[in-house]
N, C-alpha and C positions, 0 to 999 in steps of 0.2 A: 862519728857522732854529729859533726857539723853538717854533713850531707843530709842526715835524717832530719835535723832541725830545719834546714833550709827547705827540704821537701814538704814538711808539715806547713811551714809558712806560705810556701808557694801554692799549696792546695787550698788553704784558707783564702788566699788572695784571688785565686782562680774562681772559686765559688762565690766570693763576695761580689764580684763583678756581675754575677748572674742572679743577684738577689738573695743568696743563701748566706745567712749569718749564724745559724745554729749548726755547727759542725763539730763532731767529736771523734775521738780515736780510742780504740779499746783492743785488748787481747781477748780472743774468743775461742771457743771450741767449735770448729766448723763441721759441716756434714762430712761423713766419712769419705765421700768421693773427692772432697777438696781439703783433705787433711793437712796439707802444707800451708794453707791460707789461714794462718792463725791470728791475723790482725784485721781490724775492721775500721772502715770510715763510716760514721753514722751521720745521715743528713736529716734534719728536722725542719720542715717547711710549714710556716703558719698558713692556716686557711683564712678566708675573708670573714671578719667579724660581722660585716653587713649581711653576708649570706647566712652565716650560722644563726644570727639573732632572729631570722625569720622562721626558724624551726620551732614552732610552738606546740602543735599537737601531732604533727606528722612531717616527714621530710618534704622538701619542695623540689620541683623540677630543676630549678636553678642550682640547688645544692647538689643534686645528682650530677649535673653537668660540671659544676665546679670541682667536685670530688674527682671525677675522671680526668679533668684537665690538669689538676695539681699532680696527680699520680703520674700522668704522662710526662709532665715536666720534670718530675723527680727522676724518672727513668732516663731522661735525656741528660740530666745533670750527673747521674751515677755513671753513665757511659763516658762522659767527659773526664771524670775522675779516673775511670779504668784506663782510658787511653793515655792519660797523663802518666799513670804508673807504668803501663806497658812500654811507653816510649823511653822510660828510664831503666828498663830491663827487668821489671817485676811482673808477676802474674796477677790476674784479678778475675773475679766473678761478680757481676752485678746481680744482687738479689732483687727480683721484680718488686716494685713498690706495692702492687696490689695483685696477689695471685694466691689461689688456694690449690693445694695438691692433696688429693684424697680427703676432702672434707674441709676442715677449718684451718689447717696448718699450711705454711708456705715452706719454701726451701730452707729458710733460716729466719729466726725471730728478729724482726726489726726492733721490737721493744727491748729484747735482751741486749742488743748492741747499743742502743741509746742509753739504757740504764748503766751499762758497763762503762760507757763513755762519760758518765757523770752529768748527763744533760737533763735528767729528771727521774721520775719514779713511775711505778704502775699503781693505778688507783683501784678503788672498790669496783669500778665499772670495767675493770680489766683493760682499760685504755692506758696508753702511755701519757703521763702528765708532764709536759715540759715545764721547767722552772719558770720560763718566761711566758709561755702561751697556754699553759694548761693542756687540756686534751684537744684543743683546736688546731691540730697539726696532722700532717701526713709524713710518713717516714720512708727512707730508703737506706740500703746498706750495701757497701762494697767490701767484699772479702779479698784479702791480698796477702802475699808473702813478704811485703815490704815491712821493715821494722819502723813502726810509727809510735814507739813508746815515748818519745820526747813530747808527744802531743797528749799524753794521758793526763787526766785530772781526777780528783777524788770523787767518790760516789756521792750523789746528792743525799742529804740527811733530812730534807724537808718532808713533812707529812701533811699535804694539803687536804687529805681526807679526814683528818682528826675531827671528831664530833660532827661529821657531816653525813647525811643520808639523802642528799638531794637527788642523786641518780637513782637510788633505790626506789624512791617515791615516784619518780617520773617515768620509769620503765613500763611501757604498756604491756609488755610480755611477762612482767613480774619475774624477769630472768636474773636479776642481780640480788645476790644473797645478803649483801650488807657486810660481809666479812672483809677484813683488811687483807690485802694481798701478802702472801708469803711465798718466797722463792720455792718453786717446785709444786705449788698448789694449783689445782685446776677446778676447784669447786666454788670459786667466788662468783661465777656466772654460769648459767645454763645456756650454753651456746646453741643447743638444738632448739630451745624455746624461743630464743632471740631470732634465729634464722627462720623458723616456721612462721613466727608472727610477721616478719618482714615480707615473706613470700605471700602470705595471705592478705595482709592489710595494705601493702604498698606495691602491689603488682603493677599498677598503672603509674607509679612514680619510680622510675629507675628499675623496673622489672623486679622489684622486691629485693634489692641487694643493699639498700642503704636505709638508715633510720636517722640517727644523730641526736635523738632526744636526750640521752644521757650526757652527751657532749655539750649540748646547748645550755643545759641547766647547771653545769658544773661551775661553782664559784671560782675555781682555779683559773678558768679561762675567760671569765666575763670581765668586761671593762666597766 
């Protein structure tokens, strides 16, 4: 038990030296091919408020670059965690910070890991809402067979979306239903409408893969 507690603290210290302060640990159900990796390290990295606040009616070129840079940095941080674990005899898989497989899904849900780690909730806009930074974050996840249970914390009980429809009104694709998120539900946002609008309207800004309007207007993340 002392070994696991020390490892959790060492991981937090390792990441804090690289600017990462939002770190959580959770028990998860991994993809079948990684069935033995039942614990996760969740990384939540805040985006620049100065950049996000410039998203008024459309994403900006600076936001697109910032988004890619932060995700690349998260991938590097995730690898450092993986190597830390492997050097101590454990196995790991870094879930790419931003990758779609067969459409809209990735290898494993970063949001699921972050929520299970008690770092926040999922909002009406289907984005992860950090308790500290709201939706103005990017996520990464490391799956492992290391027992990290001493780092677990209770699930967040905050509801930043209560009585708020800001993202619903701001969505140019009218893709957000306005429903509250419930575990296992997939109908709070029309992902196809969102994707098609980005490809059509923002092709010259990040090749139509970013928007950010629902994030920029969210009160949970605004200072």
